[in-house]
C-alpha distance (Angstrom), angle and dihedral (degrees) to the residues before:
residue distance angle dihedral
M1 . . .
Q2 3.79 . .
D3 3.84 109.4 .
K4 3.82 92.8 -8.7
V5 3.80 116.2 142.6
L6 3.80 112.0 -137.4
I7 3.77 135.4 -177.1
V8 3.80 112.7 -152.0
T9 3.80 115.3 -170.3
G10 3.77 118.4 -157.2
A11 3.79 83.8 29.0
L12 3.79 95.6 158.6
G13 3.82 94.1 54.2
A14 3.80 127.3 94.4
L15 3.82 95.9 -91.1
G16 3.80 96.3 31.8
K17 3.80 92.6 57.1
V18 3.80 92.2 52.3
V19 3.80 93.4 47.4
A20 3.80 92.6 47.5
E21 3.81 94.8 46.5
T22 3.80 92.9 45.7
A23 3.80 91.7 50.0
L24 3.80 91.9 47.6
G25 3.79 89.8 50.1
R26 3.79 89.1 56.1
G27 3.77 94.9 53.3
A28 3.79 101.6 -91.9
R29 3.78 126.3 135.6
V30 3.78 113.3 -129.5
A31 3.79 136.7 -157.4
G32 3.78 109.6 -164.8
I33 3.80 117.5 -157.9
D34 3.78 120.8 -169.3
H35 3.80 143.3 159.1
A36 3.81 88.4 -125.8
P37 3.82 119.9 80.6
S38 3.80 117.5 -85.9
Q39 3.80 113.7 -90.5
G40 3.77 102.4 -162.8
P41 3.82 146.4 31.9
A42 3.79 122.5 -97.5
S43 3.80 119.9 -98.6
A44 3.79 138.2 175.3
D45 3.80 92.0 -84.4
R46 3.80 102.9 29.0
I47 3.77 142.7 40.8
E48 3.80 129.0 174.7
I49 3.79 117.3 -152.9
G50 3.79 108.0 -168.1
S51 3.79 139.7 -179.4
V52 3.81 91.8 41.0
D53 3.81 124.1 147.6
L54 3.80 101.4 -153.7
S55 3.79 91.5 -172.5
D56 3.81 84.2 73.1
A57 3.81 109.3 78.0
A58 3.80 95.1 -150.2
Q59 3.80 93.1 52.0
A60 3.80 91.3 46.7
K61 3.80 91.5 51.8
T62 3.81 92.6 48.5
A63 3.81 91.7 50.3
V64 3.80 93.3 48.6
E65 3.80 91.9 47.3
T66 3.81 89.7 50.6
A67 3.80 90.3 53.6
A68 3.81 93.5 45.9
K69 3.81 91.6 49.1
H70 3.80 92.4 48.8
F71 3.80 94.7 52.7
G72 3.79 100.9 25.2
R73 3.81 94.6 -124.3
L74 3.80 145.2 20.3
D75 3.80 128.1 -127.3
A76 3.79 104.3 172.2
L77 3.78 141.9 15.6
I78 3.80 119.9 -155.9
N79 3.80 110.9 -167.2
I80 3.79 105.7 -156.1
A81 3.81 99.3 143.2
G82 3.80 110.4 112.6
G83 3.76 145.5 109.9
F84 3.80 144.8 -129.4
T85 3.79 134.5 -141.8
F86 3.81 126.6 176.3
E87 3.80 107.5 -144.9
T88 3.79 134.3 140.9
V89 3.77 119.2 -121.7
G90 3.79 96.4 -125.4
D91 3.79 96.9 47.5
G92 3.78 98.0 32.9
D93 3.77 135.0 105.6
M94 3.81 123.8 -113.2
K95 3.80 87.4 -133.4
T96 3.80 88.4 66.0
W97 3.81 91.1 58.8
Q98 3.79 90.6 48.7
R99 3.80 91.5 47.5
M100 3.81 93.6 49.3
H101 3.80 90.5 49.0
A102 3.81 91.5 49.3
L103 3.81 95.9 45.8
N104 3.79 97.1 44.0
V105 3.80 109.8 24.6
L106 3.80 105.1 27.0
T107 3.80 94.3 45.3
A108 3.81 91.0 54.7
L109 3.80 93.3 41.1
N110 3.80 96.5 48.8
T111 3.79 95.4 44.5
S112 3.80 92.7 45.8
R113 3.80 92.7 50.2
A114 3.80 90.3 50.0
A115 3.81 94.2 46.0
L116 3.81 101.0 43.3
P117 3.82 96.6 79.7
H118 3.82 87.4 57.0
L119 3.80 96.8 40.0
V120 3.79 92.8 53.1
G121 3.80 87.6 61.8
S122 3.80 91.2 58.8
K123 3.79 121.0 89.7
A124 3.80 87.2 -131.6
G125 3.81 108.7 27.1
R126 3.79 112.2 -179.5
I127 3.81 138.4 -177.1
V128 3.80 120.2 -171.2
N129 3.81 118.7 -173.7
I130 3.79 130.8 -169.2
G131 3.77 113.6 -123.3
A132 3.80 125.6 162.9
M133 3.79 138.3 -118.2
G134 3.79 85.5 -139.9
A135 3.80 89.0 65.9
L136 3.81 91.8 63.1
Q137 3.79 90.7 69.2
A138 3.79 116.5 3.8
G139 3.77 119.7 -140.8
S140 3.79 128.7 -157.2
G141 3.78 111.5 -58.5
M142 3.80 92.3 15.8
G143 3.81 99.1 91.1
P144 3.83 102.2 106.2
Y145 3.80 94.4 40.1
A146 3.79 95.6 42.1
A147 3.80 92.1 48.5
A148 3.79 90.3 51.9
K149 3.79 94.2 47.4
A150 3.80 90.2 47.0
G151 3.79 84.7 57.3
V152 3.81 88.8 54.7
H153 3.81 89.0 52.5
R154 3.80 92.4 52.9
L155 3.82 91.5 43.7
T156 3.80 88.6 53.7
E157 3.80 92.6 52.0
A158 3.80 94.0 45.4
L159 3.80 93.7 49.6
A160 3.80 91.5 45.9
N161 3.79 90.8 56.5
E162 3.79 95.2 41.8
W163 3.83 93.5 50.8
K164 3.81 99.4 33.5
G165 3.79 111.5 150.0
K166 3.81 91.5 18.7
V167 3.81 108.7 55.5
T168 3.79 129.1 7.6
V169 3.82 116.6 -133.9
N170 3.80 121.8 -167.0
A171 3.79 139.2 154.0
V172 3.78 135.1 -144.7
L173 3.80 117.5 -141.3
P174 3.81 110.1 -153.1
S175 3.77 125.3 -170.4
V176 3.82 112.3 -146.5
I177 3.81 111.6 -24.3
D178 3.79 115.4 -138.3
T179 3.80 100.4 -118.6
K180 3.79 133.2 144.5
A181 3.80 90.5 -110.8
N182 3.81 93.7 51.7
R183 3.80 91.8 47.9
S184 3.79 89.2 52.1
D185 3.81 92.2 49.0
M186 3.83 94.3 45.4
P187 3.84 105.5 30.4
K188 3.82 94.5 161.3
A189 3.82 95.2 53.6
D190 3.80 124.4 108.1
F191 3.80 99.4 -107.8
S192 3.81 91.8 -170.3
K193 3.80 89.3 72.4
W194 3.78 95.0 55.7
V195 3.80 123.8 95.4
T196 3.79 112.7 -106.7
P197 3.82 122.1 -130.5
Q198 3.81 88.8 -116.4
E199 3.81 92.8 53.3
L200 3.78 90.2 50.1
A201 3.80 91.9 45.2
E202 3.81 90.4 56.3
V203 3.81 91.6 57.3
I204 3.80 92.7 43.7
L205 3.80 93.0 51.4
F206 3.80 91.6 46.3
L207 3.81 89.4 56.5
A208 3.81 88.8 48.1
S209 3.81 92.5 50.9
D210 3.78 134.9 88.6
A211 3.81 88.7 -108.2
A212 3.82 90.5 69.4
S213 3.80 95.1 58.0
G214 3.82 91.6 121.7
V215 3.80 96.0 51.0
T216 3.79 121.8 87.6
G217 3.79 134.2 144.1
A218 3.80 91.1 22.3
L219 3.81 124.6 145.5
V220 3.78 102.5 -156.8
P221 3.83 117.7 -161.8
V222 3.80 113.4 -140.6
G223 3.77 101.8 -176.7
G224 3.77 103.5 158.6
R225 3.80 107.8 -149.5
M226 3.80 98.5 -33.5
């Protein structure tokens, strides 16, 4: 990661913070983009771009251009921004399906489209998306989320083929991530079986590194101990 320039979306969330801090600790420069307001001033190795709705293509493009201008280039995009709702198909609301699509698919699509012209100029352009193991076979209550994450999987594969030889595009597929929110929502679960944010960050940053030059179009399960 030394001297790499990364964009991390959803950078102020539980996983985004770990990915950003780990990358910074390994010598990368990081632009964090989030829907929440920015929490810190810009520096030579870090910039936070807050209050951005990445489901809006114009806002995504402006945020990416701000990051590229600050650092002078981009090497990798890590699309972590997303959302989850547990809702059955029969009893659910159509707005939930639209929201899941916007938060998971459109955020990744819009940011990728904005970043690709910059990434293609890097000697090692990378995109890493966040899919879900739960999208491989949806259980009860997982329909809207699983459908959206399946869309992220297909987006990953399409981009990988379209930009083959220029930019690698992969996705990690976590099971349940061990976060404070998930523990609160599932207090009776065995947390020791979940994948930790740090474990997931290690796989993400590998795919964003020079070492992953031969990997593109991959959907990599990161299931912890489940």
